[in-house]
C-alpha positions in Angstrom: 107.6 99.1 123.9 106.5 95.9 125.9 103.1 97.5 126.5 102.8 98.0 122.8 103.4 94.5 121.7 99.5 93.5 122.0 98.6 96.6 120.1 96.5 96.0 116.9 96.3 99.1 114.2 93.1 99.2 112.0 93.9 100.3 108.3 90.9 102.2 107.3 92.3 103.1 103.8 90.6 99.8 102.4 87.3 100.5 103.4 86.1 101.7 100.2 87.4 98.6 98.3 85.0 96.0 100.0 82.6 96.0 96.9 85.4 95.5 94.4 87.6 93.6 96.3 88.3 90.8 93.6 89.2 93.4 91.1 91.5 95.1 93.4 93.1 91.8 94.2 93.8 90.8 90.5 95.2 94.2 89.6 97.5 94.1 92.8 98.4 90.6 92.0 99.3 91.2 88.4 101.4 94.5 89.4 103.2 92.5 91.9 104.1 89.5 89.6 105.2 91.8 86.7 107.4 93.7 89.2 109.0 90.6 90.2 109.4 89.4 86.6 111.0 92.7 85.4 113.2 93.0 88.3 114.5 89.4 88.5 115.0 89.4 84.8 117.5 92.2 84.9 119.1 91.1 88.0 119.8 87.6 86.7 120.7 88.8 83.2 123.5 90.9 84.7 124.6 88.0 87.3 124.7 85.4 84.4 126.5 87.5 81.9 130.3 88.2 83.1 130.5 91.0 80.6 128.0 92.9 82.4 129.8 92.5 85.8 130.8 96.4 85.7 130.0 98.9 88.3 127.2 100.6 86.4 125.3 97.2 86.1 126.0 96.1 89.6 124.5 99.2 91.0 121.7 99.0 88.7 121.3 95.4 90.2 121.2 96.8 93.8 118.7 99.3 92.8 116.5 96.6 91.3 116.9 94.5 94.6 115.8 97.4 96.9 113.1 97.9 94.6 111.8 94.3 95.1 112.2 94.9 99.0 110.0 97.7 98.8 107.5 96.3 96.5 107.3 93.1 98.6 106.9 95.1 102.0 103.7 96.9 100.2 102.1 94.1 98.0 102.2 91.0 100.3 100.1 92.8 103.0 97.8 94.7 100.8 97.0 91.2 99.0 96.4 89.6 102.2 94.0 92.4 103.4 92.0 92.4 99.9 91.4 88.6 100.7 90.5 89.4 104.5 87.1 90.9 106.0 89.1 92.8 108.4 92.0 95.3 107.5 94.2 95.2 110.5 98.0 94.8 111.3 99.9 94.0 114.5 102.3 96.4 116.0 105.2 94.0 115.1 103.7 93.7 111.7 103.7 97.6 111.4 107.0 98.2 112.4 108.2 95.2 110.3 106.6 96.9 107.3 107.8 100.3 107.9 111.4 98.8 108.5 111.4 97.2 104.9 109.6 100.3 103.4 112.2 102.7 104.6 115.2 100.5 104.0 113.9 100.7 100.3 113.5 104.4 100.4 116.7 105.1 101.8 118.7 102.7 99.6 117.0 104.1 96.6 118.3 107.6 97.3 121.7 106.7 98.3 122.0 104.2 95.4 121.0 106.9 93.0 123.6 109.3 94.4 126.3 106.6 94.0 125.1 105.8 90.4 125.4 109.7 89.6 129.0 109.5 91.1 129.6 106.6 88.8 128.4 108.2 85.6 130.3 111.4 86.6 133.6 109.3 86.7 132.9 107.4 83.6 132.2 110.3 81.4 134.2 113.3 82.8 137.2 111.1 83.7 137.1 108.3 81.4 141.0 107.5 81.5 140.9 107.4 85.2 137.7 105.5 85.6 139.0 102.0 86.1 141.8 103.2 88.4 139.1 105.0 90.5 136.2 102.7 90.4 137.9 99.3 91.3 136.2 96.3 92.4 137.0 97.3 96.2 135.4 100.7 95.5 132.4 99.2 94.2 132.1 96.9 97.2 132.6 99.8 99.6 130.0 102.0 98.1 127.6 99.2 98.1 128.4 98.8 101.9 128.2 102.1 102.7 124.7 102.3 100.9 123.5 99.5 103.2 125.0 100.9 106.4 123.7 104.1 105.8 120.4 103.1 104.9 120.3 100.5 108.0 121.4 103.2 110.3 118.7 105.7 109.2 116.0 103.1 109.4 117.1 101.6 112.9 117.1 105.2 114.2 113.6 105.9 112.9 112.3 102.7 114.2 113.5 103.0 117.7 112.2 106.3 118.0 108.7 105.1 117.0 109.1 102.2 119.3 109.2 104.2 122.1 106.0 106.0 121.7 102.5 105.3 123.5 99.4 105.5 121.6 96.0 107.1 121.9 94.5 105.8 118.9 94.8 102.4 116.8 92.9 103.6 113.7 95.1 104.6 110.6 93.6 106.1 107.7 96.0 104.3 105.2 96.5 101.1 103.4 99.9 100.6 105.1 102.0 101.6 107.9 104.1 104.6 107.6 106.1 106.6 110.3 104.2 109.8 109.8 100.7 108.2 110.3 101.9 106.0 113.2 103.4 109.2 114.9 100.0 111.2 114.7 98.5 108.3 116.6 100.6 108.8 119.6 100.2 110.8 122.7 103.9 110.9 123.6 106.2 113.7 122.9 107.2 113.6 119.3 109.8 116.2 119.1 112.5 113.9 118.6 110.7 112.2 115.9 110.0 115.3 114.3 113.7 116.4 114.5 114.6 113.2 113.2 112.4 113.7 110.1 113.9 117.2 109.4 117.4 115.6 109.5 116.5 112.8 107.1 115.1 115.5 104.7 118.2 117.7 105.1 120.5 114.5 104.5 118.7 113.4 101.4 118.3 117.0 100.0 122.2 117.0 100.3 122.2 113.7 98.3 120.1 115.4 95.5 122.3 118.3 95.3 125.5 116.0 95.0 123.4 114.4 91.8 122.6 117.8 90.4 126.3 118.8 90.7 127.3 115.7 89.1 125.0 116.3 86.3 126.2 119.8 85.6 129.7 118.4 85.2 128.1 115.7 83.1 126.3 118.1 80.7 129.6 120.4 80.4 131.3 117.4 79.2 128.7 116.0 76.9 128.4 119.6 75.3 132.3 119.4 74.4 132.4 115.9 72.9 130.2 114.0 70.4 131.2 110.6 72.2 130.5 112.0 75.6 127.1 113.2 74.3 126.1 109.7 73.2 127.6 108.2 76.3 125.5 110.9 78.4 122.5 110.0 76.4 122.7 106.2 76.5 123.6 105.8 80.1 122.5 108.8 82.0 119.0 109.2 80.6 117.9 106.1 82.4 119.5 107.2 85.6 118.0 110.8 85.4 114.7 109.2 84.6 114.8 106.8 87.7 115.6 109.8 89.8 112.5 111.8 88.7 110.1 109.0 89.1 111.2 108.1 92.6 111.7 111.8 93.6 108.4 112.8 92.3 106.6 109.7 94.0 108.2 110.6 97.2 107.3 113.9 97.0 103.6 113.1 96.4 103.6 110.8 99.6 105.3 113.4 101.8 102.7 116.1 100.7 99.5 114.2 100.8 100.7 112.6 104.2 101.1 115.8 105.8 98.6 118.3 103.9 96.2 115.9 102.0 92.3 116.4 102.7 90.2 113.6 104.5 87.8 114.3 101.7 90.3 112.8 99.0 91.2 109.5 100.9 91.1 107.2 97.9 93.4 109.6 95.8 95.5 110.3 98.9 96.1 106.5 99.5 96.8 105.8 95.8 99.4 108.6 95.7 100.9 107.8 98.9 101.7 104.2 97.6 103.1 105.4 94.4 106.5 105.4 95.6 106.3 101.5 96.4 104.6 100.7 93.2 105.8 102.8 90.3 109.7 103.0 90.8 110.0 99.3 91.2 108.1 98.4 88.0 109.5 101.2 86.0 113.5 101.2 86.6 114.0 97.8 85.2 112.1 98.6 82.3 113.8 102.0 81.7 117.2 100.5 82.0 116.4 97.5 79.9 114.9 99.5 77.1 117.6 102.3 77.1 120.8 100.3 77.9 122.0 98.6 74.5 124.0 95.7 76.3 121.2 95.0 78.7 118.7 94.9 75.8 120.7 92.6 73.8 121.7 90.3 76.5 117.9 89.8 77.5 117.0 89.2 73.8 119.6 86.4 73.5 118.5 84.9 76.9 114.8 84.7 75.8 115.7 83.5 72.3 118.1 80.6 73.8 115.2 79.6 76.3 112.7 79.5 73.3 115.2 77.4 71.2 115.9 75.0 74.0 111.9 74.5 74.7 111.5 73.8 70.9 114.3 71.5 70.5 112.9 69.4 73.5 109.7 69.0 71.9 
C-alpha cells in the first residue's frame, strides 16, 4: 500500500462537461442542498418530538443519515471537480470516497431489512410488538446494522489497498471498487470472490424482505385495520426499497456491461444510487406517514409565526 500513496487517479467522466461547467455546478449544488434540507428536516422532526421516538421513526432517521453520508461522499468531490480545471483524485481520497460510498450502500440494504422486520412485527404480531421491539432491541439492531456495514466496507477496502496499478485513468466521475480493480495489474481473484459474497449476502437480505412482505400481505388481506396500516407504513418502505434496488442495479449493470460509446449515460446511471434514494426517501416518508407530515407542518407553522411576531 505504501507504494500507492503517491498515486493520483484521473477521473475522465467529467471531460464532456467542460463547456457547461457552471450549469452542471448549479444543478449539482441545488440537488445537494435539497438533499441536505429534506433529510435534516425529517431527522430533526423525529429527534425534537418525543411522540415520534418509536422504532419505525428511529430506523427511518438512520436511513436518512446514511443517505446524507452517501450523498456527501459524491457531491462534495463532484462540486470541487466542476470548479477545477483538472479532474483528479489522490489514492487516499479515492479510498476515502469508496469507504463512505459503501458504508452508505451496505447500511441502506441492512436498514431496509431491519425496517421490514419491524413492520412484520407491528402488523403480524401487534399484541407482542412492544415486548419484542424494546429500546434495547432497537439499539442492538442499529448496532448490528453499522457493525455489519463497517465490516463489509473494511474488508473491501483492505482487499483494494493491497493491489498495484498499471493505469491511473478512470472513466468515471467518482471512485468505485469495480473501476479501481479494473486498473490493477495484481491478481484480483480475492476481490471477485468478495464481490460475489457481498451479492449473495444482500440477495439473502432481499429474500428476507420479500418473505416479510408475503406475511404482511396475508395479514393485510384478513383485516381492514391491518390493510390500512400496511398501506400507510409499508408503502413508503416498499417504495424506498424499489428506488434503491433499481438504482444499485443500474450501477452494477453499467459498471460491468456498459458500452464506452454511452459514457455520459453510463456515468449518470452509475451515480443514480447516490443521488436519487437520498433525496427521494425523506420525501416519500414525509408525504406518506401522517404523523411525520403533521409534525413538519406544525414545526414550519411555529417557525413562521415566531418570525412574524419578532417583526
